[in-house]
C-alpha positions as CSV (number, residue, x, y, z in Angstrom):
1,M,158.5,198.9,-24.8
2,K,162.0,199.7,-26.7
3,K,161.0,201.5,-29.8
4,I,162.1,200.3,-33.3
5,K,164.9,202.7,-34.6
6,T,164.3,203.5,-38.4
7,L,166.4,204.8,-40.7
8,I,164.0,206.2,-43.8
9,V,165.8,205.8,-47.7
10,D,164.3,206.9,-50.2
11,D,165.1,209.3,-53.1
12,E,162.6,211.5,-53.2
13,K,161.9,213.6,-50.1
14,L,158.7,213.5,-50.0
15,A,158.2,209.7,-50.4
16,R,159.4,209.8,-47.4
17,D,157.8,212.6,-45.1
18,V,155.0,210.2,-45.9
19,V,156.6,207.4,-44.4
20,V,157.6,209.5,-41.6
21,E,153.3,211.2,-41.0
22,Y,152.1,207.2,-41.2
23,L,154.9,205.7,-38.7
24,S,154.4,209.1,-36.0
25,D,151.2,207.6,-35.6
26,Y,152.6,204.1,-33.8
27,E,154.1,204.6,-30.7
28,E,156.8,201.5,-31.3
29,F,158.8,203.6,-34.4
30,E,161.2,205.8,-33.3
31,I,162.7,208.2,-37.0
32,A,166.4,207.7,-36.0
33,G,167.0,209.4,-39.3
34,Q,166.4,210.3,-42.6
35,C,168.5,209.9,-46.3
36,S,168.3,210.1,-50.1
37,N,170.7,207.1,-51.3
38,G,172.2,204.4,-50.4
39,F,175.4,205.8,-50.3
40,E,174.2,207.9,-47.3
41,A,172.2,205.2,-45.7
42,I,175.4,202.9,-45.1
43,K,177.4,206.0,-43.9
44,M,174.5,206.2,-41.5
45,L,174.5,203.2,-40.1
46,N,177.2,202.7,-37.7
47,E,176.0,206.3,-36.0
48,L,172.9,205.2,-35.7
49,K,172.3,201.2,-35.2
50,P,168.7,201.5,-36.6
51,D,166.8,198.4,-35.4
52,L,164.6,198.9,-39.2
53,I,165.4,200.4,-42.7
54,L,162.5,201.2,-44.8
55,G,163.1,202.4,-48.2
56,N,162.8,201.6,-51.7
57,Y,164.9,199.5,-54.5
58,V,167.1,202.1,-56.8
59,K,169.5,200.2,-59.4
60,N,173.0,201.5,-58.0
61,R,174.1,204.2,-59.6
62,L,177.4,203.7,-58.9
63,I,180.4,203.0,-62.3
64,I,182.9,201.2,-61.8
65,K,185.4,200.8,-64.7
66,T,187.6,197.8,-65.2
67,S,190.5,197.2,-67.5
68,S,190.6,194.6,-69.9
């Protein structure tokens, strides 16, 4: 059976650890990587090519300045 390559994204390390611990009970999941924000996740996507991304929704912290 092909494992589901999973990327865990959460700003709280404890939350990531809990998800990893939970998924470790299931053979079908492979933890491909972990990161703390969406910017890191985007960087990891091309490298890891996960089948599944698990994370919480956090508002974008990127501030874009525009000229008027």
